[in-house]
C-alpha angles and dihedrals in degrees: 000000000000100000112191119018123242118228114217133189118225095249129047128185115238115206107193090119088061086074090088100197136118092270097052100032131256117301125162120224089236092058092045092052090048089049089054092046091052091047090058091047087054092051093253103130101151109098123191121199143146138204093247091062097101093338092288098327095113090053090047092052091051092046089052089052091050091061091074096041136071105255093234091057090073131050108210123203120182137160145219139200101075127091137174119244110228114303096328137095090252112121124195130196120235123167097155109142094246093051091047090055090051092047093050093052091046094050093048091050093047093045092047094231138112093211128046111209099210119014116190137189101236097208134348116268111225090196096059126060112245090233092063097053093038089055090050092052090049089052092052089048093049093049091052099245091124132030100204137017128224142167129211130205093009127145121231089252092054091045091052091052092046090051091059089072107022141032115254125205105170144017122202114206132164110260134164144135086278097041113048103150094124095065098080103050116357098051096052090045094052092047090053094048099041094244117149118230119221111185128208131202095029087163091050091236092312098308094111090059088071092225094124100039102034104025098037094232112173114268108254122230102210121126092253091074099036092108095044096066095114090063088069094052132068138303093017093049093062093042090054094044092053090049093048092049089057092045091050089057090058091045094051090048090055091043091244134131116240089251092055090047094051092047094048093047089049100056091035094063122108111281097004113126101180145354128220117219126185124226134184100188143020093259093061088049093053093045099047096039087067086076086076091070101043133075128198115234121248091244093052090048090056090049091050092050091051092049091048092048091051088053090051090051091049091051092048090053092060098047 
């Protein structure tokens, strides 16, 4: 029950940093617009955003950028279902049909577009039956407001229920060298049902770049790393450091940065269609877009798998 098939590039630009507030970190509109311009110059024209990134600011920046571009030059993916509570980091879930209609209209207005290319449920809403918000997504789809339907952070059970009422084209789970939970159940399910997987956080909130463990960069305090705090404490810190040292050796041998290696590994895995990487500036776009033109050898893929499995075993031993 998927209908038409979505065509995805290997690499997508994530724009949470465009939010420019105290929870996401400072980011000027000028820098965000320059980042978008560079992305298109590097053949990255699939932009992923969401209303909760800066309370709509990320969408507004993209909408401003679209004013100077042909609409078909950019593929826009956004989401719905998460809202901020007052002026705090507290987020609440609301997928009631009336709230969904409001969110759709607001996103289209901020993005300066009549049609959203890929519209995604950001997170499930435990207070609303899946049937209700699946029906609403189908209504948006049938009316031509959206071209494709996706869900993010859903379990296989939730996806199965959603598909009883609505076509589903993509799922967006977290996935990286340090977070591989989707491999056992979600990936096989999506392959069997012709659903494309778009991964987010391929750099594991920057940890896989090695800058915190190997270069001693100060640990950031933004909301994006709030749930990664244990990776900066023992014994996990030392386990991750040892793993990263081994991975850097492979990256150096292939003349890659750790970020490039992690991104290439991600979208090269079985069942993965595309990976979203975040960028704050043109330099990060230019560096990470090089991943589109490089492959990792089969021998190195085997080495990486062994290194990651050793890390998994080490973590299990301390639990």
